[in-house]
C-alpha positions as YAML, in Angstrom:
chain: A
units: angstrom
residues:
- id: 1
  name: MET
  ca: [-165.22, 34.71, -2.29]
- id: 2
  name: ILE
  ca: [-164.62, 34.67, 1.38]
- id: 3
  name: ILE
  ca: [-168.11, 33.76, 2.12]
- id: 4
  name: LEU
  ca: [-168.17, 30.95, -0.31]
- id: 5
  name: THR
  ca: [-164.78, 29.51, 1.13]
- id: 6
  name: PHE
  ca: [-166.36, 29.69, 4.65]
- id: 7
  name: TRP
  ca: [-169.41, 27.80, 3.46]
- id: 8
  name: SER
  ca: [-167.20, 25.19, 1.72]
- id: 9
  name: VAL
  ca: [-165.33, 24.72, 4.86]
- id: 10
  name: LEU
  ca: [-168.16, 24.55, 6.95]
- id: 11
  name: PHE
  ca: [-170.04, 21.88, 5.15]
- id: 12
  name: SER
  ca: [-167.05, 19.99, 4.22]
- id: 13
  name: SER
  ca: [-166.01, 19.76, 7.98]
- id: 14
  name: GLN
  ca: [-169.46, 18.16, 8.56]
- id: 15
  name: VAL
  ca: [-170.53, 20.65, 11.13]
- id: 16
  name: PHE
  ca: [-174.06, 20.10, 10.21]
- id: 17
  name: SER
  ca: [-173.71, 16.35, 9.85]
- id: 18
  name: GLN
  ca: [-175.60, 14.12, 12.33]
- id: 19
  name: PRO
  ca: [-173.90, 11.35, 14.12]
- id: 20
  name: GLN
  ca: [-174.84, 8.04, 12.30]
- id: 21
  name: GLN
  ca: [-177.54, 6.32, 14.29]
- id: 22
  name: GLN
  ca: [-176.88, 2.48, 14.55]
- id: 23
  name: GLY
  ca: [-179.98, 0.58, 13.52]
- id: 24
  name: ILE
  ca: [-181.58, -2.20, 15.23]
- id: 25
  name: GLN
  ca: [-179.67, -5.49, 15.29]
- id: 26
  name: TRP
  ca: [-182.14, -7.73, 13.55]
- id: 27
  name: HIS
  ca: [-181.82, -11.63, 13.69]
- id: 28
  name: GLU
  ca: [-183.41, -14.32, 11.91]
- id: 29
  name: TRP
  ca: [-186.04, -16.61, 13.13]
- id: 30
  name: SER
  ca: [-183.94, -19.64, 14.40]
- id: 31
  name: ASN
  ca: [-183.07, -21.65, 17.43]
- id: 32
  name: ASP
  ca: [-179.76, -19.65, 17.57]
- id: 33
  name: SER
  ca: [-181.74, -16.42, 18.10]
- id: 34
  name: PHE
  ca: [-183.67, -17.88, 20.93]
- id: 35
  name: ALA
  ca: [-180.57, -19.53, 22.45]
- id: 36
  name: LEU
  ca: [-178.94, -16.02, 22.37]
- id: 37
  name: ALA
  ca: [-181.99, -14.50, 24.22]
- id: 38
  name: ALA
  ca: [-181.36, -16.94, 26.85]
- id: 39
  name: GLN
  ca: [-177.73, -16.53, 27.16]
- id: 40
  name: GLU
  ca: [-178.18, -12.75, 27.24]
- id: 41
  name: ASN
  ca: [-181.43, -12.97, 29.42]
- id: 42
  name: LYS
  ca: [-183.34, -10.92, 27.18]
- id: 43
  name: LEU
  ca: [-186.88, -11.07, 25.80]
- id: 44
  name: VAL
  ca: [-187.48, -11.65, 21.91]
- id: 45
  name: LEU
  ca: [-189.19, -9.12, 19.81]
- id: 46
  name: LEU
  ca: [-190.80, -10.68, 16.81]
- id: 47
  name: ASP
  ca: [-191.58, -8.31, 14.04]
- id: 48
  name: ILE
  ca: [-193.77, -10.11, 11.35]
- id: 49
  name: GLY
  ca: [-194.51, -8.49, 8.15]
- id: 50
  name: ALA
  ca: [-194.74, -9.16, 4.31]
- id: 51
  name: GLN
  ca: [-193.37, -7.37, 1.31]
- id: 52
  name: TRP
  ca: [-196.82, -6.15, 0.15]
- id: 53
  name: CYS
  ca: [-197.77, -4.62, 3.54]
- id: 54
  name: GLN
  ca: [-197.62, -0.86, 3.51]
- id: 55
  name: PHE
  ca: [-197.89, -0.52, 7.27]
- id: 56
  name: CYS
  ca: [-195.01, -2.91, 7.63]
- id: 57
  name: LYS
  ca: [-192.98, -0.46, 5.54]
- id: 58
  name: LYS
  ca: [-194.16, 2.44, 7.80]
- id: 59
  name: MET
  ca: [-193.03, 0.48, 10.82]
- id: 60
  name: GLU
  ca: [-189.62, -0.06, 9.18]
- id: 61
  name: ALA
  ca: [-189.42, 3.72, 7.99]
- id: 62
  name: VAL
  ca: [-190.78, 5.44, 10.96]
- id: 63
  name: THR
  ca: [-191.01, 3.33, 14.42]
- id: 64
  name: TYR
  ca: [-187.80, 1.21, 13.81]
- id: 65
  name: LYS
  ca: [-185.76, 4.34, 12.96]
- id: 66
  name: ASP
  ca: [-186.61, 6.17, 16.17]
- id: 67
  name: PRO
  ca: [-183.44, 6.54, 18.06]
- id: 68
  name: LYS
  ca: [-185.26, 5.82, 21.37]
- id: 69
  name: VAL
  ca: [-187.04, 2.70, 20.11]
- id: 70
  name: ILE
  ca: [-183.57, 1.48, 18.71]
- id: 71
  name: ASN
  ca: [-181.98, 1.83, 21.89]
- id: 72
  name: ILE
  ca: [-184.49, -0.01, 24.00]
- id: 73
  name: ILE
  ca: [-184.52, -2.80, 21.39]
- id: 74
  name: ASN
  ca: [-180.97, -3.18, 21.11]
- id: 75
  name: ASN
  ca: [-180.30, -3.00, 24.91]
- id: 76
  name: HIS
  ca: [-183.28, -5.02, 26.10]
- id: 77
  name: TYR
  ca: [-184.40, -7.50, 23.31]
- id: 78
  name: ILE
  ca: [-183.17, -9.79, 20.85]
- id: 79
  name: ALA
  ca: [-184.90, -8.59, 17.80]
- id: 80
  name: ILE
  ca: [-186.31, -10.92, 15.02]
- id: 81
  name: LYS
  ca: [-187.65, -9.83, 11.67]
- id: 82
  name: ALA
  ca: [-189.56, -12.59, 9.78]
- id: 83
  name: ASP
  ca: [-191.53, -12.18, 6.44]
- id: 84
  name: ILE
  ca: [-194.79, -14.11, 7.02]
- id: 85
  name: GLU
  ca: [-194.72, -15.52, 3.41]
- id: 86
  name: GLN
  ca: [-191.04, -16.75, 3.56]
- id: 87
  name: SER
  ca: [-190.78, -18.31, 7.06]
- id: 88
  name: GLY
  ca: [-192.76, -21.49, 7.21]
- id: 89
  name: ASP
  ca: [-192.53, -21.74, 10.94]
- id: 90
  name: VAL
  ca: [-193.63, -18.23, 11.60]
- id: 91
  name: GLN
  ca: [-196.28, -18.54, 9.05]
- id: 92
  name: MET
  ca: [-197.73, -21.77, 10.83]
- id: 93
  name: LEU
  ca: [-197.53, -20.06, 14.28]
- id: 94
  name: TYR
  ca: [-198.74, -16.60, 13.19]
- id: 95
  name: GLY
  ca: [-200.11, -16.64, 9.80]
- id: 96
  name: ASN
  ca: [-203.65, -15.93, 10.96]
- id: 97
  name: PHE
  ca: [-202.59, -12.98, 13.11]
- id: 98
  name: GLY
  ca: [-202.11, -10.42, 10.43]
- id: 99
  name: VAL
  ca: [-199.28, -8.03, 9.65]
- id: 100
  name: PRO
  ca: [-197.75, -6.11, 10.85]
- id: 101
  name: GLY
  ca: [-197.55, -8.00, 13.88]
- id: 102
  name: THR
  ca: [-195.25, -7.43, 17.09]
- id: 103
  name: ILE
  ca: [-194.96, -10.22, 19.44]
- id: 104
  name: VAL
  ca: [-192.69, -10.22, 22.49]
- id: 105
  name: LEU
  ca: [-191.78, -13.79, 23.68]
- id: 106
  name: THR
  ca: [-189.54, -15.29, 26.26]
- id: 107
  name: PRO
  ca: [-186.37, -17.12, 25.27]
- id: 108
  name: GLN
  ca: [-188.49, -20.34, 25.77]
- id: 109
  name: ARG
  ca: [-190.89, -19.06, 22.92]
- id: 110
  name: ASP
  ca: [-193.80, -18.39, 25.53]
- id: 111
  name: GLU
  ca: [-195.88, -15.28, 24.32]
- id: 112
  name: ILE
  ca: [-195.87, -12.27, 26.68]
- id: 113
  name: SER
  ca: [-197.75, -9.85, 24.35]
- id: 114
  name: LYS
  ca: [-199.09, -9.59, 20.83]
- id: 115
  name: ARG
  ca: [-200.00, -6.36, 18.99]
- id: 116
  name: ARG
  ca: [-201.29, -6.31, 15.46]
- id: 117
  name: GLY
  ca: [-201.14, -3.15, 13.10]
- id: 118
  name: TYR
  ca: [-198.66, -0.08, 12.92]
- id: 119
  name: ILE
  ca: [-197.33, 1.05, 16.24]
- id: 120
  name: ALA
  ca: [-196.13, 4.73, 16.27]
- id: 121
  name: PRO
  ca: [-192.68, 5.33, 17.95]
- id: 122
  name: GLN
  ca: [-194.08, 6.79, 21.30]
- id: 123
  name: GLN
  ca: [-196.36, 3.94, 21.54]
- id: 124
  name: MET
  ca: [-193.73, 1.38, 20.76]
- id: 125
  name: GLN
  ca: [-191.56, 2.82, 23.56]
- id: 126
  name: TRP
  ca: [-194.28, 2.45, 26.09]
- id: 127
  name: HIS
  ca: [-195.17, -1.03, 24.84]
- id: 128
  name: LEU
  ca: [-191.51, -2.25, 25.10]
- id: 129
  name: LEU
  ca: [-190.67, -0.66, 28.36]
- id: 130
  name: GLY
  ca: [-194.02, -1.74, 29.89]
- id: 131
  name: THR
  ca: [-193.54, -5.37, 28.68]
- id: 132
  name: LEU
  ca: [-190.12, -5.32, 30.24]
- id: 133
  name: GLN
  ca: [-191.91, -4.51, 33.50]
- id: 134
  name: ASP
  ca: [-194.30, -7.35, 33.18]
- id: 135
  name: ALA
  ca: [-191.53, -9.84, 32.20]
- id: 136
  name: PRO
  ca: [-191.01, -12.93, 34.15]
- id: 137
  name: ASP
  ca: [-188.92, -12.42, 37.14]
- id: 138
  name: SER
  ca: [-185.85, -14.30, 35.68]
- id: 139
  name: ILE
  ca: [-185.67, -11.70, 32.90]
- id: 140
  name: ALA
  ca: [-186.92, -8.61, 34.85]
- id: 141
  name: SER
  ca: [-184.43, -8.90, 37.42]
- id: 142
  name: SER
  ca: [-181.53, -8.61, 35.03]
- id: 143
  name: LYS
  ca: [-182.64, -5.24, 33.74]
...
């Protein structure tokens, strides 16, 4: 009985629970998102995908759930998620690129990097941090 009470108290006090991890703050493909990037002097991370894409789902479930990836994106990028089949502008610009697609843009919509396919969490960290180092001086100087 004492052991049951101990375990009951232990689990109810959430000793084993993990702190809730904030997710990526996703934005829509819009002029407002790019204006926010300019205002905050950040690069734009565009994630393009499709509902039917299995590797897009894997990116969402694995890469974009990684705490280090979340931290880098939320602190240094304005993240935009777009479904290639639902966003006419994105489809017109990147429809032939393929999904999943990871594109880094300046707030003026100039492309800095493009990667096609699944990116594992560690590779994504390196890619994001490396892109920040290669960013235009106006953005890089604020980091």
